[in-house]
VEXPANU-901502 format. One line per 5 residues: number of its first residue (from 1); their letters; for each residue x, y, z of N, C-alpha, C. Coordinates in Angstrom, 1 decimal. Layout:
VEXPANU-901502
NUM) A) X:Y:Z:X:Y:Z:X:Y:Z | ...
This chain:
VEXPANU-901502
1) XXXXX) 0.7:-1.3:-0.1:-0.1:0.2:-0.1:0.8:1.2:0.0 | 0.7:2.2:-0.9:1.6:3.5:-1.1:1.3:4.3:0.2 | 2.4:4.9:0.6:2.4:5.9:1.6:1.9:7.3:1.1 | 1.9:8.2:2.1:1.5:9.5:1.8:2.2:10.0:0.8 | 3.6:10.2:1.0:4.6:10.6:0.1:4.6:10.1:-1.3
6) XXXXX) 4.4:9.0:-1.4:4.3:8.1:-2.7:3.0:8.7:-3.6 | 1.8:8.8:-2.7:0.7:9.4:-3.4:0.8:10.7:-3.9 | 1.6:11.5:-2.9:1.9:13.0:-3.3:2.4:13.1:-4.6 | 3.5:12.2:-4.8:4.3:12.3:-6.1:3.2:11.8:-7.2 | 2.4:11.1:-7.0:1.4:10.7:-8.0:0.5:11.8:-8.5
11) XXXXX) 0.1:12.7:-7.5:-0.7:13.7:-7.7:0.0:14.8:-8.6 | 1.4:14.8:-8.3:2.3:15.9:-9.1:2.9:15.3:-10.4 | 2.8:14.1:-10.7:3.0:13.4:-12.0:2.5:13.8:-13.0 | 2.9:14.5:-14.0:2.3:14.9:-15.3:2.1:13.9:-16.2 | 2.8:12.7:-16.2:2.5:11.6:-16.9:1.4:10.9:-16.9
16) XXXXX) 0.8:11.0:-15.5:-0.4:10.5:-15.2:-1.8:11.1:-15.8 | -2.7:10.4:-16.0:-4.0:10.9:-16.6:-4.5:11.9:-15.2 | -5.4:12.8:-15.4:-6.0:13.5:-14.3:-6.6:12.8:-13.4 | -7.6:11.8:-13.9:-8.3:11.0:-13.0:-7.3:10.2:-12.1 | -6.2:9.7:-12.7:-5.3:8.9:-11.7:-4.9:9.7:-10.7
21) XXXXX) -4.5:11.2:-10.9:-3.8:11.9:-10.1:-5.0:12.3:-8.9 | -6.3:12.5:-9.6:-7.4:13.0:-8.7:-7.4:11.5:-7.4 | -7.3:10.3:-7.9:-7.5:9.3:-7.2:-6.6:9.3:-6.0 | -5.2:9.8:-6.6:-4.0:9.5:-5.7:-4.2:10.7:-4.6 | -5.0:11.7:-4.9:-5.3:13.0:-3.8:-6.2:12.3:-3.0
26) XXXXX) -7.1:11.6:-3.3:-8.3:11.1:-2.4:-7.6:10.1:-1.5 | -6.7:9.3:-2.0:-6.1:8.2:-1.1:-5.1:8.9:-0.1 | -4.6:10.1:-0.4:-3.8:10.7:0.4:-4.6:11.0:1.9 | -6.0:11.2:1.6:-6.7:11.3:2.7:-7.0:10.1:3.6 | -6.7:9.2:3.1:-6.8:7.9:3.9:-5.7:7.9:4.9
31) XXXXX) -4.5:8.6:4.6:-3.4:8.8:5.6:-3.7:10.0:6.6 | -4.1:11.2:6.0:-4.1:12.3:6.8:-5.5:13.1:6.4 | -6.4:13.4:7.3:-7.9:13.9:7.1:-7.9:14.6:8.2 | -7.4:15.9:8.6:-7.8:16.6:9.8:-9.3:16.9:10.1 | -10.2:17.0:9.2:-11.6:17.1:9.5:-12.3:15.7:9.2
36) XXXXX) -11.7:14.8:9.0:-12.1:13.4:8.5:-12.2:13.3:7.1 | -12.4:12.2:6.3:-12.0:12.0:5.1:-13.1:12.8:4.4 | -14.3:12.9:4.5:-15.2:13.5:3.5:-15.2:15.2:3.9 | -15.1:15.5:5.1:-14.9:17.0:5.2:-13.8:17.5:4.7 | -12.7:16.9:4.9:-11.4:17.3:4.3:-11.3:17.5:2.7
41) XXXXX) -12.0:16.4:2.2:-12.1:16.7:0.8:-12.8:17.8:0.3 | -14.0:17.8:0.8:-15.0:19.0:0.5:-14.0:20.3:0.8 | -13.5:20.6:1.6:-12.6:21.7:2.1:-11.5:22.0:1.0 | -10.7:20.9:0.7:-9.8:21.0:-0.1:-10.4:21.6:-1.5 | -11.3:20.7:-2.1:-11.9:21.2:-3.4:-12.7:22.5:-3.3
46) XXXXX) -13.2:22.8:-2.2:-13.6:24.3:-2.2:-12.5:25.4:-2.4 | -11.6:25.1:-1.6:-10.7:26.1:-1.6:-9.6:26.0:-2.8 | -9.5:24.6:-3.4:-8.8:24.8:-4.8:-9.6:25.1:-5.9 | -11.0:25.3:-5.8:-11.6:25.6:-6.7:-12.3:24.6:-7.8 | -12.3:23.4:-7.4:-13.0:22.6:-8.3:-14.1:21.5:-7.4
51) XXXXX) -15.3:21.2:-8.2:-16.3:20.4:-7.5:-15.8:19.2:-7.0 | -16.5:18.7:-6.0:-16.1:17.4:-5.3:-16.1:16.2:-6.0 | -17.2:16.1:-7.1:-17.5:15.1:-7.8:-17.0:15.4:-9.5 | -16.0:16.4:-9.7:-15.4:16.7:-10.9:-14.5:15.5:-11.1 | -14.6:14.6:-11.9:-13.5:13.7:-12.3:-12.4:13.9:-13.3
56) XXXXX) -12.3:15.3:-13.6:-11.4:15.8:-14.5:-11.1:17.2:-14.2 | -10.6:17.5:-13.0:-10.3:18.8:-12.6:-9.0:19.4:-13.2 | -8.7:20.5:-13.2:-7.4:20.9:-13.6:-6.5:20.5:-12.6 | -5.3:20.0:-13.5:-4.4:19.3:-12.4:-3.5:20.5:-11.4 | -3.4:21.8:-12.0:-2.8:22.6:-11.2:-3.9:22.8:-9.8
61) XXXXX) -5.0:22.6:-9.9:-6.0:22.6:-8.8:-5.8:21.5:-7.9 | -5.6:20.5:-8.6:-5.2:19.4:-7.5:-4.0:19.4:-6.7 | -3.1:20.0:-7.5:-1.4:20.4:-6.8:-1.8:21.5:-5.7 | -2.7:22.3:-6.0:-3.0:23.3:-5.0:-3.5:22.5:-3.8 | -4.7:22.0:-3.8:-5.1:21.1:-2.8:-4.0:20.3:-2.0
66) XXXXX) -3.3:19.7:-2.6:-2.3:19.0:-2.1:-1.4:19.8:-1.6 | -0.8:20.8:-1.9:0.2:21.5:-1.2:-0.6:22.0:0.1 | -2.0:22.3:0.1:-2.3:22.9:1.5:-2.5:21.6:2.5 | -2.8:20.4:2.0:-2.9:19.1:2.8:-1.3:19.1:3.3 | -0.3:18.9:2.5:0.9:18.8:3.0:1.3:19.7:4.0
71) XXXXX) 1.2:21.0:3.8:1.5:21.9:4.9:1.0:21.6:6.2 | -0.3:21.2:6.3:-0.9:20.7:7.5:-0.3:19.8:8.2 | -0.1:18.6:7.1:0.5:17.5:7.7:1.8:17.6:8.2 | 2.7:18.5:7.5:4.1:18.7:8.0:3.9:19.3:9.6 | 3.1:20.3:9.6:2.6:20.7:11.1:2.4:19.6:12.0
76) XXXXX) 1.4:19.0:11.8:0.9:17.9:12.5:2.1:16.8:12.8 | 2.9:16.7:11.9:4.0:15.7:12.1:5.0:16.2:13.2 | 5.2:17.4:13.1:6.1:18.1:14.0:5.5:18.1:15.4 | 4.2:18.4:15.3:3.5:18.4:16.7:3.7:17.2:17.5 | 3.4:16.2:16.6:3.5:14.7:17.2:4.8:14.4:17.6
81) XXXXX) 5.9:14.7:17.0:7.3:14.6:17.7:7.6:15.1:18.8 | 7.1:16.4:18.9:7.1:17.4:20.2:6.5:16.7:21.2 | 5.4:16.1:21.0:4.4:15.6:21.9:5.0:14.4:22.7 | 5.4:13.3:21.7:6.0:12.3:21.9:7.3:12.3:23.0 | 8.3:13.3:22.4:9.5:13.7:23.1:8.9:14.4:24.6
86) XXXXX) 8.1:15.1:24.7:7.6:15.7:26.0:7.0:14.4:27.1 | 6.3:13.5:26.4:5.8:12.4:27.1:6.9:11.5:27.6 | 7.8:11.4:26.7:9.2:10.4:27.2:9.9:11.0:28.5 | 10.1:12.6:28.4:10.6:13.0:29.4:9.6:13.0:30.6 | 8.7:13.3:30.6:7.8:13.3:31.8:7.8:11.9:32.3
91) XXXXX) 7.5:10.9:31.6:7.7:9.2:32.1:9.0:9.3:32.7 | 10.1:9.6:32.2:11.4:9.3:32.9:11.4:10.2:34.4 | 10.6:11.2:34.3:10.6:12.2:35.6:9.5:11.5:36.6 | 8.9:10.4:35.9:8.0:9.8:37.2:6.4:10.4:36.9 | 6.2:11.2:35.9:5.0:11.9:35.8:4.0:11.1:34.9
96) XXXXX) 3.0:10.3:35.5:2.3:9.2:34.5:1.1:9.9:34.3 | 0.5:10.8:35.1:-0.8:11.2:34.9:-1.3:11.5:33.6 | -2.2:10.9:33.1:-2.9:11.4:31.7:-3.8:12.5:31.7 | -3.4:13.6:31.1:-4.4:14.8:31.4:-5.2:14.8:30.0 | -6.0:15.9:29.7:-6.8:16.3:28.5:-6.2:16.3:27.2
101) XXXXX) -5.1:17.0:27.4:-4.0:17.1:26.1:-3.7:15.4:25.7 | -3.3:14.7:26.6:-2.7:13.3:26.1:-4.2:12.7:25.7 | -5.1:12.7:26.3:-6.3:12.0:25.7:-6.6:12.4:24.3 | -6.6:13.7:24.2:-7.1:14.4:22.7:-5.8:13.9:21.9 | -4.8:13.7:22.3:-3.7:13.4:21.3:-3.8:11.9:20.8
106) XXXXX) -4.1:11.0:22.0:-4.4:9.5:21.6:-5.4:9.5:20.7 | -6.4:10.3:20.9:-7.7:10.0:20.0:-7.4:10.5:18.5 | -6.4:11.5:18.3:-6.3:11.8:17.2:-4.9:11.5:16.5 | -4.0:10.6:17.2:-2.8:9.8:16.5:-3.0:9.6:15.1 | -2.1:10.1:14.2:-2.1:9.3:12.8:-2.7:10.6:11.9
111) XXXXX) -3.5:11.7:12.4:-3.9:12.8:11.6:-5.2:12.5:11.2 | -5.9:11.9:11.6:-7.6:11.7:11.1:-8.3:12.4:12.4 | -9.3:13.1:11.8:-10.2:13.6:12.8:-9.9:14.2:14.0 | -8.7:15.1:13.6:-8.1:16.1:14.5:-9.0:17.0:15.0 | -9.9:17.6:14.0:-10.7:18.6:14.2:-11.9:18.3:13.4
116) XXXXX) -12.7:17.3:13.9:-13.9:16.9:13.3:-14.8:17.8:13.2 | -15.9:17.5:12.0:-16.7:18.6:11.8:-18.1:18.2:11.9 | -19.2:19.0:12.0:-20.6:18.7:12.4:-21.3:18.0:11.1 | -20.6:18.3:9.9:-21.0:17.9:8.5:-19.9:18.1:7.8 | -19.9:17.1:6.6:-18.8:17.2:5.6:-18.6:18.6:4.9
121) XXXXX) -20.1:19.3:4.9:-20.0:20.4:4.1:-19.7:21.6:5.2 | -19.6:21.3:6.4:-19.3:22.2:7.5:-18.2:22.3:8.1 | -17.4:23.4:7.3:-15.9:23.1:8.0:-15.2:24.7:7.9 | -14.3:25.0:8.4:-13.8:26.5:8.6:-13.2:26.8:7.3 | -13.4:28.1:7.1:-12.8:28.6:5.6:-10.9:28.8:5.6
126) XXXXX) -10.4:28.9:6.8:-9.2:29.0:7.0:-8.4:27.9:6.5 | -7.1:28.0:6.0:-6.1:27.1:5.6:-6.0:25.7:6.8 | -6.0:24.7:6.5:-6.1:23.6:7.4:-4.9:23.9:8.2 | -3.7:24.2:8.2:-2.5:24.5:8.9:-2.7:25.4:10.0 | -3.6:26.3:9.6:-4.1:27.4:10.6:-5.0:27.1:11.4
131) XXXXX) -5.9:26.3:11.1:-6.8:25.7:11.9:-6.2:24.7:13.0 | -5.3:23.7:12.5:-4.5:23.1:13.4:-3.6:23.7:14.4 | -2.9:24.8:13.9:-2.2:25.9:15.1:-3.3:26.3:15.8 | -4.3:26.7:15.6:-5.3:27.5:16.8:-5.6:26.1:17.7 | -6.0:25.1:17.3:-6.5:23.9:18.0:-5.4:23.4:18.9
136) XXXXX) -4.2:23.3:18.3:-3.0:22.8:19.1:-2.9:23.7:20.3 | -2.8:25.0:20.0:-2.5:26.1:20.9:-3.4:26.1:22.1 | -4.9:26.0:21.7:-6.0:25.9:22.5:-5.8:24.7:23.5 | -5.6:23.5:23.1:-5.2:22.4:23.9:-4.1:22.5:24.7 | -3.0:23.0:24.2:-1.8:22.9:24.9:-1.8:24.0:26.2
141) XXXXX) -2.5:25.1:25.8:-2.8:26.3:26.9:-3.2:25.6:28.3 | -4.2:24.6:28.1:-4.6:24.1:29.2:-5.9:24.8:30.2 | -6.3:26.0:29.6:-7.3:26.8:30.3:-8.5:26.7:29.3 | -9.7:26.1:29.9:-11.0:26.0:29.2:-11.4:27.5:28.9 | -12.0:27.5:27.8:-12.3:28.9:27.3:-14.0:28.9:26.9
146) XXXXX) -14.6:30.1:26.9:-16.0:30.1:26.5:-16.2:30.3:25.0 | -15.1:30.5:24.2:-15.2:30.7:22.9:-14.4:29.4:22.0 | -15.0:29.3:20.8:-14.5:28.2:19.9:-12.8:28.5:19.6 | -12.0:27.7:19.8:-10.6:27.8:19.5:-10.4:27.9:18.1 | -11.3:27.8:17.3:-11.0:27.9:15.7:-11.2:29.3:15.3
151) XXXXX) -12.5:29.8:15.5:-13.1:30.9:15.2:-13.5:32.1:16.3 | -13.5:31.7:17.3:-13.9:32.6:18.4:-15.3:32.8:18.7 | -16.1:32.1:17.8:-17.4:32.2:18.2:-17.9:31.7:19.7 | -18.9:32.0:20.1:-19.4:31.6:21.5:-20.8:30.9:21.4 | -21.2:30.6:20.1:-22.2:29.9:20.0:-22.0:28.5:19.7
156) XXXXX) -22.6:27.4:20.4:-22.3:26.0:20.3:-23.8:25.4:20.2 | -23.9:24.5:19.6:-25.0:23.3:19.3:-24.3:21.9:19.8 | -25.0:21.3:20.6:-24.7:20.1:21.0:-25.0:18.8:20.0 | -24.1:18.3:19.4:-24.4:17.2:18.3:-24.7:15.9:19.1 | -25.6:15.2:19.0:-25.9:14.1:19.9:-24.9:12.8:19.1
161) XXXXX) -24.6:11.7:19.9:-24.1:10.6:19.2:-24.9:9.7:18.6 | -25.2:9.9:17.2:-26.3:9.1:16.9:-26.0:8.7:15.3 | -26.7:7.6:14.5:-26.2:7.3:13.3:-26.1:8.5:12.3 | -25.3:8.8:11.4:-25.1:9.5:10.3:-24.5:10.8:10.8 | -24.0:10.8:12.1:-23.3:12.0:12.5:-21.8:11.5:12.5
166) XXXXX) -21.0:12.4:12.1:-19.5:11.9:12.0:-18.8:11.9:13.4 | -19.4:12.7:14.4:-18.9:12.9:15.7:-20.0:13.4:16.6 | -19.7:13.5:17.9:-20.7:13.8:18.7:-19.8:15.0:19.8 | -20.7:16.1:20.2:-20.0:16.9:21.1:-20.5:18.3:20.7 | -20.0:19.4:21.4:-20.3:20.6:21.2:-19.7:21.2:19.7
171) XXXXX) -20.7:21.5:18.9:-20.2:22.1:17.6:-20.4:23.5:17.3 | -19.3:24.1:16.8:-19.7:25.7:16.8:-20.6:26.0:15.7 | -21.4:26.9:15.9:-22.4:27.3:14.9:-22.0:28.1:13.9 | -20.6:28.6:14.1:-20.0:29.7:13.0:-19.4:28.9:12.0 | -18.2:27.9:12.5:-17.4:27.3:11.4:-17.7:25.9:11.4
176) XXXXX) -18.6:25.2:12.3:-18.9:23.7:12.2:-17.9:22.6:12.8 | -16.9:23.1:13.4:-16.0:22.2:14.4:-16.7:21.7:15.5 | -16.4:20.5:15.7:-16.4:20.0:17.3:-15.5:20.2:18.1 | -15.5:21.1:19.2:-14.3:21.3:19.8:-14.4:20.3:21.0 | -13.2:19.9:21.4:-13.2:18.9:22.4:-13.5:19.5:23.9
181) XXXXX) -14.5:18.6:24.2:-15.3:19.1:25.7:-14.2:19.7:26.4 | -13.0:19.4:26.7:-12.0:19.5:27.7:-11.6:21.1:27.3 | -11.8:21.7:26.4:-11.1:22.8:25.8:-12.1:24.1:26.3 | -13.3:23.6:26.5:-14.6:24.6:26.7:-15.0:24.6:28.2 | -15.2:25.7:28.8:-15.6:25.8:30.2:-16.9:25.0:30.5
186) XXXXX) -17.3:24.7:31.7:-18.7:24.0:32.0:-19.7:25.1:31.5 | -19.5:26.4:31.7:-20.7:27.1:31.2:-21.0:27.3:29.8 | -19.8:27.0:28.8:-20.0:27.0:27.5:-20.7:25.7:27.1 | -20.3:24.4:27.7:-20.9:23.4:27.7:-22.3:23.4:28.1 | -22.8:23.9:29.0:-24.0:23.7:29.7:-25.1:24.7:28.7
191) XXXXX) -24.5:25.8:28.2:-25.4:26.5:27.1:-25.3:26.0:25.8 | -24.8:24.9:25.7:-24.8:24.4:24.2:-26.1:23.9:24.0 | -26.9:24.0:22.8:-28.1:23.7:22.7:-28.1:22.1:22.6 | -29.2:21.5:23.2:-29.4:20.1:23.2:-29.7:19.4:21.8 | -30.3:20.3:21.0:-30.6:19.6:19.8:-30.2:20.6:18.7
196) XXXXX) -29.9:20.2:17.4:-29.4:21.2:16.5:-29.9:20.7:14.9 | -29.9:21.6:14.2:-30.2:21.5:12.7:-29.3:21.9:11.9 | -29.4:21.5:10.6:-28.3:22.1:9.7:-28.7:23.5:9.2 | -30.0:23.8:9.4:-30.5:25.2:9.3:-30.1:26.2:10.3 | -29.6:25.6:11.3:-29.0:26.7:12.5:-27.9:27.1:12.3
201) XXXX) -26.9:26.7:11.2:-25.5:27.1:11.2:-25.7:28.0:10.2 | -24.7:29.1:10.5:-24.1:30.3:9.6:-23.2:29.6:8.4 | -23.3:30.4:7.3:-22.2:30.0:6.3:-20.9:30.0:7.0 | -19.8:29.1:6.4:-18.6:29.2:7.0:-17.6:30.2:6.0
């Protein structure tokens, strides 16, 4: 099975037909998809300027989407290395207690669903790397907040754990991300709506 780098080379390979290059980009998301596979694909297509179902997009747009994905992956891999080094040091010093950051990192190890979204069509407009920077900073700060760590909104809706939902928890009504419960204050969690609907969300 080809790894991320091998697939990225295929996306950039001008000797391959566009359909093959598009397929290679989709397969890259099996290795790294910060919003989850479908939401990350929708995000990349939207930002690069081609339709999610377009089977023959401009190769330059495919490369643009890949470049954004690679930028975010490089950031995430560096964070994972730093996190692993810190945990090794803490264990060496006898610090074994698992905190919220450790739990979040365990769940997101590998780079999929780092910042899950309420819907495949609901995701932040900013570049993937910038969204990851904001979420990492919020988690590492260790201080619960009332606002969304990605866009700063204070409006949340609780997404229930049910069939059809990619994830459950407090979803930002502005950018659509599901924030880790540990990053929000009890007040922010308690005021999150119990039920939600697609119509309650503003455009990202």
